PyMOL commands that place a pseudoatom at each C-alpha (Angstrom):
pseudoatom trace, name=CA, resn=MET, resi=1, chain=A, elem=C, hetatm=0, pos=[123.110, -128.582, 52.100]
pseudoatom trace, name=CA, resn=GLY, resi=2, chain=A, elem=C, hetatm=0, pos=[123.533, -130.000, 55.605]
pseudoatom trace, name=CA, resn=LEU, resi=3, chain=A, elem=C, hetatm=0, pos=[124.149, -133.575, 56.656]
pseudoatom trace, name=CA, resn=ILE, resi=4, chain=A, elem=C, hetatm=0, pos=[120.718, -135.217, 56.804]
pseudoatom trace, name=CA, resn=ILE, resi=5, chain=A, elem=C, hetatm=0, pos=[120.434, -138.595, 58.532]
pseudoatom trace, name=CA, resn=ASN, resi=6, chain=A, elem=C, hetatm=0, pos=[117.636, -140.939, 59.558]
pseudoatom trace, name=CA, resn=GLN, resi=7, chain=A, elem=C, hetatm=0, pos=[118.479, -141.267, 63.258]
pseudoatom trace, name=CA, resn=GLY, resi=8, chain=A, elem=C, hetatm=0, pos=[115.596, -143.581, 64.116]
pseudoatom trace, name=CA, resn=LYS, resi=9, chain=A, elem=C, hetatm=0, pos=[114.211, -143.630, 67.668]
pseudoatom trace, name=CA, resn=HIS, resi=10, chain=A, elem=C, hetatm=0, pos=[116.640, -143.699, 70.553]
pseudoatom trace, name=CA, resn=HIS, resi=11, chain=A, elem=C, hetatm=0, pos=[115.533, -145.498, 73.678]
pseudoatom trace, name=CA, resn=ASP, resi=12, chain=A, elem=C, hetatm=0, pos=[117.280, -145.505, 77.012]
pseudoatom trace, name=CA, resn=GLN, resi=13, chain=A, elem=C, hetatm=0, pos=[120.718, -146.949, 76.420]
pseudoatom trace, name=CA, resn=PRO, resi=14, chain=A, elem=C, hetatm=0, pos=[122.532, -148.834, 79.167]
pseudoatom trace, name=CA, resn=GLU, resi=15, chain=A, elem=C, hetatm=0, pos=[125.514, -147.075, 80.692]
pseudoatom trace, name=CA, resn=PHE, resi=16, chain=A, elem=C, hetatm=0, pos=[128.942, -148.094, 79.401]
pseudoatom trace, name=CA, resn=VAL, resi=17, chain=A, elem=C, hetatm=0, pos=[130.254, -150.989, 81.493]
pseudoatom trace, name=CA, resn=PRO, resi=18, chain=A, elem=C, hetatm=0, pos=[133.884, -152.024, 80.991]
pseudoatom trace, name=CA, resn=ILE, resi=19, chain=A, elem=C, hetatm=0, pos=[134.684, -155.713, 80.636]
pseudoatom trace, name=CA, resn=ASP, resi=20, chain=A, elem=C, hetatm=0, pos=[136.686, -157.419, 83.384]
pseudoatom trace, name=CA, resn=GLU, resi=21, chain=A, elem=C, hetatm=0, pos=[138.011, -160.657, 81.902]
pseudoatom trace, name=CA, resn=LYS, resi=22, chain=A, elem=C, hetatm=0, pos=[141.377, -162.357, 81.408]
pseudoatom trace, name=CA, resn=ASP, resi=23, chain=A, elem=C, hetatm=0, pos=[142.759, -163.987, 78.247]
pseudoatom trace, name=CA, resn=VAL, resi=24, chain=A, elem=C, hetatm=0, pos=[140.189, -162.364, 75.946]
pseudoatom trace, name=CA, resn=GLN, resi=25, chain=A, elem=C, hetatm=0, pos=[140.583, -163.416, 72.320]
pseudoatom trace, name=CA, resn=MET, resi=26, chain=A, elem=C, hetatm=0, pos=[140.061, -160.529, 69.883]
pseudoatom trace, name=CA, resn=VAL, resi=27, chain=A, elem=C, hetatm=0, pos=[140.614, -159.607, 66.245]
pseudoatom trace, name=CA, resn=ILE, resi=28, chain=A, elem=C, hetatm=0, pos=[141.798, -156.158, 65.176]
pseudoatom trace, name=CA, resn=GLU, resi=29, chain=A, elem=C, hetatm=0, pos=[139.016, -154.806, 62.963]
pseudoatom trace, name=CA, resn=LYS, resi=30, chain=A, elem=C, hetatm=0, pos=[140.270, -151.304, 62.259]
pseudoatom trace, name=CA, resn=VAL, resi=31, chain=A, elem=C, hetatm=0, pos=[143.371, -149.187, 62.804]
pseudoatom trace, name=CA, resn=GLU, resi=32, chain=A, elem=C, hetatm=0, pos=[143.145, -145.447, 62.186]
pseudoatom trace, name=CA, resn=LEU, resi=33, chain=A, elem=C, hetatm=0, pos=[144.829, -142.244, 63.289]
pseudoatom trace, name=CA, resn=HIS, resi=34, chain=A, elem=C, hetatm=0, pos=[143.159, -140.733, 66.320]
pseudoatom trace, name=CA, resn=PRO, resi=35, chain=A, elem=C, hetatm=0, pos=[141.374, -137.552, 65.193]
pseudoatom trace, name=CA, resn=GLN, resi=36, chain=A, elem=C, hetatm=0, pos=[142.443, -135.484, 68.217]
pseudoatom trace, name=CA, resn=LEU, resi=37, chain=A, elem=C, hetatm=0, pos=[145.535, -137.089, 69.749]
pseudoatom trace, name=CA, resn=PRO, resi=38, chain=A, elem=C, hetatm=0, pos=[148.814, -136.656, 67.821]
pseudoatom trace, name=CA, resn=SER, resi=39, chain=A, elem=C, hetatm=0, pos=[150.933, -139.741, 67.077]
pseudoatom trace, name=CA, resn=THR, resi=40, chain=A, elem=C, hetatm=0, pos=[148.124, -141.954, 68.401]
pseudoatom trace, name=CA, resn=LEU, resi=41, chain=A, elem=C, hetatm=0, pos=[146.282, -144.869, 66.830]
pseudoatom trace, name=CA, resn=LYS, resi=42, chain=A, elem=C, hetatm=0, pos=[142.627, -145.635, 67.501]
pseudoatom trace, name=CA, resn=VAL, resi=43, chain=A, elem=C, hetatm=0, pos=[142.360, -149.426, 67.347]
pseudoatom trace, name=CA, resn=THR, resi=44, chain=A, elem=C, hetatm=0, pos=[139.025, -151.251, 67.146]
pseudoatom trace, name=CA, resn=PHE, resi=45, chain=A, elem=C, hetatm=0, pos=[138.818, -154.852, 68.351]
pseudoatom trace, name=CA, resn=ARG, resi=46, chain=A, elem=C, hetatm=0, pos=[135.998, -157.419, 68.188]
pseudoatom trace, name=CA, resn=ILE, resi=47, chain=A, elem=C, hetatm=0, pos=[135.839, -160.078, 70.897]
pseudoatom trace, name=CA, resn=LEU, resi=48, chain=A, elem=C, hetatm=0, pos=[135.768, -163.537, 69.331]
pseudoatom trace, name=CA, resn=ALA, resi=49, chain=A, elem=C, hetatm=0, pos=[134.583, -165.815, 72.123]
pseudoatom trace, name=CA, resn=GLY, resi=50, chain=A, elem=C, hetatm=0, pos=[133.095, -166.010, 75.591]
pseudoatom trace, name=CA, resn=ALA, resi=51, chain=A, elem=C, hetatm=0, pos=[130.325, -164.095, 77.331]
pseudoatom trace, name=CA, resn=ASN, resi=52, chain=A, elem=C, hetatm=0, pos=[131.216, -160.873, 75.488]
pseudoatom trace, name=CA, resn=LYS, resi=53, chain=A, elem=C, hetatm=0, pos=[131.475, -162.426, 72.008]
pseudoatom trace, name=CA, resn=ASN, resi=54, chain=A, elem=C, hetatm=0, pos=[131.028, -159.835, 69.223]
pseudoatom trace, name=CA, resn=ARG, resi=55, chain=A, elem=C, hetatm=0, pos=[131.331, -156.902, 71.624]
pseudoatom trace, name=CA, resn=VAL, resi=56, chain=A, elem=C, hetatm=0, pos=[133.587, -154.152, 70.306]
pseudoatom trace, name=CA, resn=VAL, resi=57, chain=A, elem=C, hetatm=0, pos=[136.302, -152.469, 72.380]
pseudoatom trace, name=CA, resn=PHE, resi=58, chain=A, elem=C, hetatm=0, pos=[138.629, -149.599, 71.476]
pseudoatom trace, name=CA, resn=ASP, resi=59, chain=A, elem=C, hetatm=0, pos=[142.097, -148.566, 72.527]
pseudoatom trace, name=CA, resn=ASN, resi=60, chain=A, elem=C, hetatm=0, pos=[144.106, -145.408, 71.898]
pseudoatom trace, name=CA, resn=ILE, resi=61, chain=A, elem=C, hetatm=0, pos=[147.777, -146.255, 71.499]
pseudoatom trace, name=CA, resn=SER, resi=62, chain=A, elem=C, hetatm=0, pos=[150.653, -143.801, 71.112]
pseudoatom trace, name=CA, resn=TYR, resi=63, chain=A, elem=C, hetatm=0, pos=[153.243, -144.892, 68.561]
pseudoatom trace, name=CA, resn=ASP, resi=64, chain=A, elem=C, hetatm=0, pos=[155.606, -141.998, 69.393]
pseudoatom trace, name=CA, resn=PRO, resi=65, chain=A, elem=C, hetatm=0, pos=[158.910, -143.516, 70.615]
pseudoatom trace, name=CA, resn=ALA, resi=66, chain=A, elem=C, hetatm=0, pos=[159.293, -140.586, 73.053]
pseudoatom trace, name=CA, resn=SER, resi=67, chain=A, elem=C, hetatm=0, pos=[155.898, -141.266, 74.660]
pseudoatom trace, name=CA, resn=PRO, resi=68, chain=A, elem=C, hetatm=0, pos=[155.959, -142.583, 78.237]
pseudoatom trace, name=CA, resn=VAL, resi=69, chain=A, elem=C, hetatm=0, pos=[153.408, -145.205, 77.129]
pseudoatom trace, name=CA, resn=ALA, resi=70, chain=A, elem=C, hetatm=0, pos=[155.206, -146.330, 73.941]
pseudoatom trace, name=CA, resn=TRP, resi=71, chain=A, elem=C, hetatm=0, pos=[155.540, -149.770, 75.583]
pseudoatom trace, name=CA, resn=LYS, resi=72, chain=A, elem=C, hetatm=0, pos=[151.824, -150.319, 74.869]
pseudoatom trace, name=CA, resn=TYR, resi=73, chain=A, elem=C, hetatm=0, pos=[152.396, -149.991, 71.095]
pseudoatom trace, name=CA, resn=LEU, resi=74, chain=A, elem=C, hetatm=0, pos=[155.243, -152.497, 71.313]
pseudoatom trace, name=CA, resn=ASN, resi=75, chain=A, elem=C, hetatm=0, pos=[153.087, -154.912, 73.366]
pseudoatom trace, name=CA, resn=LEU, resi=76, chain=A, elem=C, hetatm=0, pos=[150.221, -154.674, 70.851]
pseudoatom trace, name=CA, resn=ARG, resi=77, chain=A, elem=C, hetatm=0, pos=[152.589, -155.453, 67.978]
pseudoatom trace, name=CA, resn=LYS, resi=78, chain=A, elem=C, hetatm=0, pos=[154.033, -158.429, 69.858]
pseudoatom trace, name=CA, resn=SER, resi=79, chain=A, elem=C, hetatm=0, pos=[150.569, -159.766, 70.769]
pseudoatom trace, name=CA, resn=ALA, resi=80, chain=A, elem=C, hetatm=0, pos=[149.466, -159.428, 67.139]
pseudoatom trace, name=CA, resn=GLY, resi=81, chain=A, elem=C, hetatm=0, pos=[152.407, -161.569, 66.020]
pseudoatom trace, name=CA, resn=VAL, resi=82, chain=A, elem=C, hetatm=0, pos=[154.200, -158.698, 64.253]
pseudoatom trace, name=CA, resn=PRO, resi=83, chain=A, elem=C, hetatm=0, pos=[156.753, -157.515, 66.827]
pseudoatom trace, name=CA, resn=TYR, resi=84, chain=A, elem=C, hetatm=0, pos=[158.578, -154.254, 66.217]
pseudoatom trace, name=CA, resn=SER, resi=85, chain=A, elem=C, hetatm=0, pos=[162.105, -154.447, 64.853]
pseudoatom trace, name=CA, resn=GLU, resi=86, chain=A, elem=C, hetatm=0, pos=[164.631, -151.619, 64.777]
pseudoatom trace, name=CA, resn=GLU, resi=87, chain=A, elem=C, hetatm=0, pos=[165.387, -152.725, 61.206]
pseudoatom trace, name=CA, resn=GLU, resi=88, chain=A, elem=C, hetatm=0, pos=[161.918, -151.616, 60.067]
pseudoatom trace, name=CA, resn=PRO, resi=89, chain=A, elem=C, hetatm=0, pos=[161.596, -148.364, 58.176]
pseudoatom trace, name=CA, resn=ALA, resi=90, chain=A, elem=C, hetatm=0, pos=[160.333, -145.408, 60.201]
pseudoatom trace, name=CA, resn=GLN, resi=91, chain=A, elem=C, hetatm=0, pos=[157.277, -145.141, 57.933]
pseudoatom trace, name=CA, resn=LEU, resi=92, chain=A, elem=C, hetatm=0, pos=[155.043, -148.145, 57.255]
pseudoatom trace, name=CA, resn=ASP, resi=93, chain=A, elem=C, hetatm=0, pos=[151.375, -148.944, 56.701]
pseudoatom trace, name=CA, resn=ILE, resi=94, chain=A, elem=C, hetatm=0, pos=[150.390, -149.957, 60.226]
pseudoatom trace, name=CA, resn=GLY, resi=95, chain=A, elem=C, hetatm=0, pos=[146.798, -150.601, 59.095]
pseudoatom trace, name=CA, resn=VAL, resi=96, chain=A, elem=C, hetatm=0, pos=[147.940, -153.307, 56.686]
pseudoatom trace, name=CA, resn=LEU, resi=97, chain=A, elem=C, hetatm=0, pos=[150.261, -154.743, 59.312]
pseudoatom trace, name=CA, resn=LEU, resi=98, chain=A, elem=C, hetatm=0, pos=[147.704, -154.970, 62.164]
pseudoatom trace, name=CA, resn=THR, resi=99, chain=A, elem=C, hetatm=0, pos=[144.207, -155.225, 60.650]
pseudoatom trace, name=CA, resn=SER, resi=100, chain=A, elem=C, hetatm=0, pos=[142.745, -158.755, 60.934]
pseudoatom trace, name=CA, resn=GLN, resi=101, chain=A, elem=C, hetatm=0, pos=[145.469, -159.889, 63.332]
pseudoatom trace, name=CA, resn=LEU, resi=102, chain=A, elem=C, hetatm=0, pos=[144.379, -161.931, 66.331]
pseudoatom trace, name=CA, resn=VAL, resi=103, chain=A, elem=C, hetatm=0, pos=[145.400, -160.824, 69.830]
pseudoatom trace, name=CA, resn=VAL, resi=104, chain=A, elem=C, hetatm=0, pos=[144.949, -162.021, 73.397]
pseudoatom trace, name=CA, resn=ALA, resi=105, chain=A, elem=C, hetatm=0, pos=[144.524, -159.460, 76.175]
pseudoatom trace, name=CA, resn=ASP, resi=106, chain=A, elem=C, hetatm=0, pos=[143.366, -158.981, 79.739]
pseudoatom trace, name=CA, resn=LEU, resi=107, chain=A, elem=C, hetatm=0, pos=[140.490, -156.489, 79.974]
pseudoatom trace, name=CA, resn=ALA, resi=108, chain=A, elem=C, hetatm=0, pos=[139.843, -154.545, 83.180]
pseudoatom trace, name=CA, resn=THR, resi=109, chain=A, elem=C, hetatm=0, pos=[138.028, -151.469, 84.448]
pseudoatom trace, name=CA, resn=ARG, resi=110, chain=A, elem=C, hetatm=0, pos=[140.225, -148.372, 84.550]
pseudoatom trace, name=CA, resn=ASN, resi=111, chain=A, elem=C, hetatm=0, pos=[138.972, -145.623, 86.864]
pseudoatom trace, name=CA, resn=TYR, resi=112, chain=A, elem=C, hetatm=0, pos=[139.928, -142.018, 86.200]
pseudoatom trace, name=CA, resn=THR, resi=113, chain=A, elem=C, hetatm=0, pos=[138.836, -138.472, 86.960]
pseudoatom trace, name=CA, resn=ALA, resi=114, chain=A, elem=C, hetatm=0, pos=[137.521, -136.418, 84.045]
pseudoatom trace, name=CA, resn=LYS, resi=115, chain=A, elem=C, hetatm=0, pos=[138.540, -132.797, 83.471]
pseudoatom trace, name=CA, resn=ASP, resi=116, chain=A, elem=C, hetatm=0, pos=[135.277, -131.683, 85.102]
pseudoatom trace, name=CA, resn=GLY, resi=117, chain=A, elem=C, hetatm=0, pos=[136.181, -133.636, 88.272]
pseudoatom trace, name=CA, resn=THR, resi=118, chain=A, elem=C, hetatm=0, pos=[133.681, -136.470, 87.851]
pseudoatom trace, name=CA, resn=ALA, resi=119, chain=A, elem=C, hetatm=0, pos=[134.706, -140.092, 88.381]
pseudoatom trace, name=CA, resn=LYS, resi=120, chain=A, elem=C, hetatm=0, pos=[134.672, -142.077, 85.129]
pseudoatom trace, name=CA, resn=LYS, resi=121, chain=A, elem=C, hetatm=0, pos=[135.349, -145.624, 83.996]
pseudoatom trace, name=CA, resn=ALA, resi=122, chain=A, elem=C, hetatm=0, pos=[137.226, -146.723, 80.903]
pseudoatom trace, name=CA, resn=GLN, resi=123, chain=A, elem=C, hetatm=0, pos=[138.194, -150.026, 79.345]
pseudoatom trace, name=CA, resn=GLY, resi=124, chain=A, elem=C, hetatm=0, pos=[141.728, -151.021, 80.310]
pseudoatom trace, name=CA, resn=ILE, resi=125, chain=A, elem=C, hetatm=0, pos=[143.541, -153.405, 77.948]
pseudoatom trace, name=CA, resn=THR, resi=126, chain=A, elem=C, hetatm=0, pos=[146.752, -155.307, 78.684]
pseudoatom trace, name=CA, resn=TYR, resi=127, chain=A, elem=C, hetatm=0, pos=[148.114, -157.133, 75.636]
pseudoatom trace, name=CA, resn=LYS, resi=128, chain=A, elem=C, hetatm=0, pos=[149.592, -160.583, 76.097]
pseudoatom trace, name=CA, resn=GLU, resi=129, chain=A, elem=C, hetatm=0, pos=[151.980, -162.557, 73.986]
pseudoatom trace, name=CA, resn=LYS, resi=130, chain=A, elem=C, hetatm=0, pos=[150.236, -165.545, 72.419]
pseudoatom trace, name=CA, resn=PRO, resi=131, chain=A, elem=C, hetatm=0, pos=[151.835, -168.914, 73.057]
pseudoatom trace, name=CA, resn=ALA, resi=132, chain=A, elem=C, hetatm=0, pos=[152.899, -170.776, 69.907]
pseudoatom trace, name=CA, resn=ASN, resi=133, chain=A, elem=C, hetatm=0, pos=[150.217, -172.910, 68.272]
pseudoatom trace, name=CA, resn=THR, resi=134, chain=A, elem=C, hetatm=0, pos=[147.420, -171.238, 70.253]
pseudoatom trace, name=CA, resn=THR, resi=135, chain=A, elem=C, hetatm=0, pos=[143.916, -172.137, 69.108]
pseudoatom trace, name=CA, resn=ILE, resi=136, chain=A, elem=C, hetatm=0, pos=[141.042, -169.726, 69.591]
pseudoatom trace, name=CA, resn=ASN, resi=137, chain=A, elem=C, hetatm=0, pos=[137.685, -171.337, 70.254]
pseudoatom trace, name=CA, resn=LEU, resi=138, chain=A, elem=C, hetatm=0, pos=[134.989, -169.366, 68.447]
pseudoatom trace, name=CA, resn=GLY, resi=139, chain=A, elem=C, hetatm=0, pos=[132.131, -171.418, 69.880]
pseudoatom trace, name=CA, resn=ASP, resi=140, chain=A, elem=C, hetatm=0, pos=[129.808, -172.332, 67.016]
pseudoatom trace, name=CA, resn=SER, resi=141, chain=A, elem=C, hetatm=0, pos=[132.227, -170.921, 64.419]
pseudoatom trace, name=CA, resn=ASP, resi=142, chain=A, elem=C, hetatm=0, pos=[135.433, -172.301, 62.997]
pseudoatom trace, name=CA, resn=MET, resi=143, chain=A, elem=C, hetatm=0, pos=[138.579, -172.616, 65.034]
pseudoatom trace, name=CA, resn=VAL, resi=144, chain=A, elem=C, hetatm=0, pos=[141.351, -170.077, 64.454]
pseudoatom trace, name=CA, resn=GLU, resi=145, chain=A, elem=C, hetatm=0, pos=[144.903, -171.252, 64.980]
pseudoatom trace, name=CA, resn=PHE, resi=146, chain=A, elem=C, hetatm=0, pos=[147.832, -168.928, 65.621]
pseudoatom trace, name=CA, resn=PRO, resi=147, chain=A, elem=C, hetatm=0, pos=[150.980, -169.865, 63.710]
pseudoatom trace, name=CA, resn=ASP, resi=148, chain=A, elem=C, hetatm=0, pos=[153.934, -171.054, 65.730]
pseudoatom trace, name=CA, resn=GLU, resi=149, chain=A, elem=C, hetatm=0, pos=[156.081, -168.217, 64.388]
pseudoatom trace, name=CA, resn=THR, resi=150, chain=A, elem=C, hetatm=0, pos=[155.640, -164.536, 63.716]
pseudoatom trace, name=CA, resn=VAL, resi=151, chain=A, elem=C, hetatm=0, pos=[155.142, -162.939, 60.305]
pseudoatom trace, name=CA, resn=ALA, resi=152, chain=A, elem=C, hetatm=0, pos=[157.948, -163.786, 57.904]
pseudoatom trace, name=CA, resn=ASP, resi=153, chain=A, elem=C, hetatm=0, pos=[160.048, -160.957, 56.469]
pseudoatom trace, name=CA, resn=GLY, resi=154, chain=A, elem=C, hetatm=0, pos=[158.542, -161.389, 52.999]
pseudoatom trace, name=CA, resn=ASP, resi=155, chain=A, elem=C, hetatm=0, pos=[155.014, -161.048, 54.413]
pseudoatom trace, name=CA, resn=LEU, resi=156, chain=A, elem=C, hetatm=0, pos=[155.544, -157.593, 55.909]
pseudoatom trace, name=CA, resn=PRO, resi=157, chain=A, elem=C, hetatm=0, pos=[153.935, -154.579, 54.170]
pseudoatom trace, name=CA, resn=PHE, resi=158, chain=A, elem=C, hetatm=0, pos=[157.394, -153.166, 53.426]
pseudoatom trace, name=CA, resn=ASP, resi=159, chain=A, elem=C, hetatm=0, pos=[160.687, -154.494, 52.138]
pseudoatom trace, name=CA, resn=SER, resi=160, chain=A, elem=C, hetatm=0, pos=[162.827, -154.946, 55.234]
pseudoatom trace, name=CA, resn=ALA, resi=161, chain=A, elem=C, hetatm=0, pos=[166.147, -155.452, 53.483]
pseudoatom trace, name=CA, resn=VAL, resi=162, chain=A, elem=C, hetatm=0, pos=[168.147, -152.239, 53.661]
pseudoatom trace, name=CA, resn=GLU, resi=163, chain=A, elem=C, hetatm=0, pos=[171.154, -152.131, 51.396]
pseudoatom trace, name=CA, resn=ASN, resi=164, chain=A, elem=C, hetatm=0, pos=[174.305, -150.557, 52.836]
pseudoatom trace, name=CA, resn=GLY, resi=165, chain=A, elem=C, hetatm=0, pos=[172.315, -148.919, 55.651]
pseudoatom trace, name=CA, resn=ASP, resi=166, chain=A, elem=C, hetatm=0, pos=[170.464, -146.687, 53.168]
pseudoatom trace, name=CA, resn=ASP, resi=167, chain=A, elem=C, hetatm=0, pos=[166.832, -146.330, 54.319]
pseudoatom trace, name=CA, resn=SER, resi=168, chain=A, elem=C, hetatm=0, pos=[165.910, -144.978, 50.887]
pseudoatom trace, name=CA, resn=ALA, resi=169, chain=A, elem=C, hetatm=0, pos=[166.141, -148.559, 49.594]
pseudoatom trace, name=CA, resn=VAL, resi=170, chain=A, elem=C, hetatm=0, pos=[163.173, -149.508, 51.772]
pseudoatom trace, name=CA, resn=LYS, resi=171, chain=A, elem=C, hetatm=0, pos=[159.951, -149.399, 49.788]
pseudoatom trace, name=CA, resn=GLN, resi=172, chain=A, elem=C, hetatm=0, pos=[156.440, -149.967, 51.062]
pseudoatom trace, name=CA, resn=LYS, resi=173, chain=A, elem=C, hetatm=0, pos=[154.608, -152.795, 49.357]
pseudoatom trace, name=CA, resn=SER, resi=174, chain=A, elem=C, hetatm=0, pos=[151.231, -152.293, 47.755]
pseudoatom trace, name=CA, resn=PRO, resi=175, chain=A, elem=C, hetatm=0, pos=[148.552, -154.498, 49.357]
pseudoatom trace, name=CA, resn=VAL, resi=176, chain=A, elem=C, hetatm=0, pos=[147.207, -155.372, 45.888]
pseudoatom trace, name=CA, resn=GLU, resi=177, chain=A, elem=C, hetatm=0, pos=[149.148, -155.590, 42.666]
pseudoatom trace, name=CA, resn=PRO, resi=178, chain=A, elem=C, hetatm=0, pos=[147.662, -153.353, 39.907]
pseudoatom trace, name=CA, resn=ASP, resi=179, chain=A, elem=C, hetatm=0, pos=[147.009, -156.339, 37.619]
pseudoatom trace, name=CA, resn=GLU, resi=180, chain=A, elem=C, hetatm=0, pos=[144.938, -157.972, 40.419]
pseudoatom trace, name=CA, resn=LEU, resi=181, chain=A, elem=C, hetatm=0, pos=[142.465, -155.098, 40.607]
pseudoatom trace, name=CA, resn=PRO, resi=182, chain=A, elem=C, hetatm=0, pos=[139.015, -155.750, 39.129]
pseudoatom trace, name=CA, resn=GLU, resi=183, chain=A, elem=C, hetatm=0, pos=[138.139, -153.867, 35.969]
pseudoatom trace, name=CA, resn=GLU, resi=184, chain=A, elem=C, hetatm=0, pos=[134.888, -152.668, 37.492]
pseudoatom trace, name=CA, resn=ILE, resi=185, chain=A, elem=C, hetatm=0, pos=[133.525, -152.585, 41.028]
pseudoatom trace, name=CA, resn=THR, resi=186, chain=A, elem=C, hetatm=0, pos=[129.766, -152.973, 41.413]
pseudoatom trace, name=CA, resn=ASP, resi=187, chain=A, elem=C, hetatm=0, pos=[127.417, -152.482, 44.354]
pseudoatom trace, name=CA, resn=ASP, resi=188, chain=A, elem=C, hetatm=0, pos=[127.462, -156.263, 44.829]
pseudoatom trace, name=CA, resn=ASP, resi=189, chain=A, elem=C, hetatm=0, pos=[131.171, -156.038, 45.715]
pseudoatom trace, name=CA, resn=TRP, resi=190, chain=A, elem=C, hetatm=0, pos=[130.382, -154.061, 48.877]
pseudoatom trace, name=CA, resn=ASP, resi=191, chain=A, elem=C, hetatm=0, pos=[128.879, -155.889, 51.848]
for i in range(1, 191): cmd.bond("trace and resi %d" % i, "trace and resi %d" % (i + 1))
show_as sticks, trace
zoom trace
């Protein structure tokens, strides 16, 4: 059987218009592997305040250390308050580390030429380091305050202590302990 959907009625949709704004406050909603680009994350952000509140923006970020744009991965980590450390294990759960983190970035239009030669626009994102004790104004919502320090070692999704330089001692932490799992999950548990 095929994939049957109820697509509704599509009306004329406005053309994609990139956001041009400085110091945009966003939360990382989702981090996933890009389906077509190797060693690349597809990161989904939701804007928390301002004229574009609740608008979603995406960024593709290479995490390959040999990539000429690896600096962008490092800048995202720093902006999210979880800066990269050479003492980290090579493998870690980046989704656990970045999802729900708050970031500040400058958004701008990035012009490029598509493979077919047509001029296109994309959303450019420049991540910024958050000053200590930064408060994000969510308008009618609650205020969100950034801590004045980055994530503590014990809060990382992996054990960062490496005994005698042996990386095999590094173990990834489980986001939920087995005894904390509910006995049964019902439809009411899913929003």
